[in-house]
C-alpha positions as CSV (number, residue, x, y, z in Angstrom):
1,M,-97.9,41.4,-51.9
2,I,-96.8,40.9,-48.3
3,K,-93.3,42.1,-47.5
4,I,-91.2,39.3,-46.0
5,Q,-89.0,40.4,-43.0
6,N,-88.1,37.1,-41.4
7,E,-84.5,36.1,-42.4
8,D,-85.2,32.3,-42.1
9,E,-88.2,32.7,-44.5
10,I,-86.1,34.8,-46.9
11,A,-83.3,32.2,-46.8
12,A,-85.8,29.4,-47.5
13,R,-87.3,31.3,-50.4
14,L,-83.8,32.0,-51.9
15,E,-82.8,28.3,-51.5
16,S,-86.0,27.2,-53.1
17,A,-85.6,29.6,-56.0
18,L,-81.9,28.6,-56.6
19,Y,-82.5,24.8,-56.4
20,S,-85.6,24.8,-58.6
21,A,-84.6,27.3,-61.3
22,G,-82.2,25.0,-63.2
23,R,-80.3,28.0,-64.4
24,P,-78.5,31.1,-63.0
25,L,-80.9,33.7,-61.6
26,T,-80.4,37.5,-61.7
27,I,-80.4,39.5,-58.5
28,E,-83.7,41.0,-59.6
29,E,-85.2,37.5,-59.8
30,L,-83.8,36.6,-56.4
31,I,-85.3,39.8,-54.9
32,K,-88.6,39.0,-56.4
33,A,-88.4,35.4,-55.0
34,T,-87.6,36.6,-51.5
35,G,-90.6,39.0,-51.3
36,T,-88.5,41.6,-49.5
37,E,-88.2,44.2,-52.2
38,S,-84.8,45.0,-50.7
39,R,-81.6,44.4,-52.7
40,Q,-79.5,44.9,-49.7
41,K,-81.4,42.4,-47.5
42,T,-81.5,39.8,-50.3
43,I,-77.8,40.1,-50.9
44,A,-77.0,39.9,-47.1
45,V,-79.1,36.7,-46.7
46,L,-77.6,35.2,-49.9
47,E,-74.1,35.8,-48.6
48,S,-75.1,34.0,-45.4
49,I,-76.4,31.1,-47.4
50,I,-73.1,31.0,-49.4
51,K,-71.1,30.9,-46.2
52,K,-73.3,28.1,-44.8
53,M,-73.0,26.1,-48.1
54,K,-69.2,26.4,-48.1
55,N,-69.0,25.0,-44.6
56,M,-71.7,22.3,-44.8
57,F,-71.8,21.0,-48.4
58,K,-69.0,20.1,-50.7
59,A,-71.1,19.0,-53.7
60,I,-73.2,22.2,-53.9
61,E,-71.8,25.6,-54.7
62,I,-73.4,29.0,-55.1
63,V,-71.4,31.5,-57.1
64,T,-71.8,35.0,-58.4
65,L,-71.5,35.1,-62.2
66,P,-70.3,38.2,-64.0
67,D,-73.0,40.3,-65.8
């Protein structure tokens, strides 16, 4: 599998996975969806998406659920 480095593509993959899943996703599932193989990079981009969502959208929320 090709390792994804571009943050815009990682963000697009995360958003797509979150919107289409219809259920909460584990961090492992999100890492797989990004194609980065990096927990740290995935979490960093996810945090960026969360900040963007809080500023732009009021009807959509991304939250971290307890394990």
